[in-house]
N, C-alpha and C positions, 0 to 999 in steps of 0.2 A: 109176874104181873107188870113190873115196870118196863120190861123189855117189850111186852105187847103194847103198852101205852105209848112207848117211844116209837114203835113201828107204825102205829096208827097215826100219831102226830106227824111223823115223817112222810107217810103216804098222803095225808091230807095237804100238807105244805107243798109236796112235790106235785100233786095234782093241780093245786092252785097255781103254781109256777108254770106248769106246762100249759094250762088252759088260758091263763090271763097274762102271763109274762112274755117278755121279749126273748131274744136270743141269749142274752146274758143269764136271764133267770132259768131258761131251759138247761143251759150248760151247768149252772149252779145246782139245779135239782139232780141232774145226772151225776155230778161229782159227789154230792152228799149221799145219794142212794148207793153208788158204787163203793164209796168208802165204808158205808155201814155194812154192805154185803161182804166186803173184804175183811172187816173186823169179825163178822160172824164166821167166815171161813177160817180165819186165824184162830178163833176160839175152838172150832171143831178140829182143826189141825193139831193144836196143842193138847187137846183132850182135857183141858181144864176150864174153869170158869174165867180165868184170866189169860189173855193171849200172850202175855210175857213180852218178848222183844218186838213182836210184830206190831203192836199198837203204836209205839212211838214212830215206827217207820211209816205206817199208814197215815198218822197225823202229820208227819213232816211232808209227806207227799201231797196231802190235801192243802197244807199251808203253801207249798210251792205253786200248786195249781191256782189257789186263790190269789196269790201275788200276781200271777200271770193274768188272771181275770181283772184284777184291780188296775193293772197297768193300762189295759185297753178299754175298760168299761166307762161309759158316761154316767153310770149310776153310782150312788154312794154306798150301797149295801155291801159290796165285796170288801170295802175297807173295814167295816165293822165285823164282818165275818172273819177277816184276817186277825183282828184283835182277839176275838173269842177263840179262834183256832190256836193262837199263840198261848193263850191261857191253858188250853187243853194240852198242848205239847209241854208246857212248863209243869203241869200236873203229872204228866207221864214221867218226866225226868225226876221230879221230886219224889 
């Protein structure tokens, strides 16, 4: 149930970013959707509920992409997204 709720929330946020946002928001929406699909594929590949080693790799890749977006973005939201992504990566390591 929570996976479906997250998928709906992500779809609504991505649709809003694609319809109303600029170039940075479109790239951010594509980044988060592709990362979520990669984590679903990692769960399917591992055959378990937990994707194991793949999740920290996906989260680190998203963090690097967000750092690149922050570097060039005139908007402040990628900075906050980097902070939350660092927390997610720290949770993976812990």
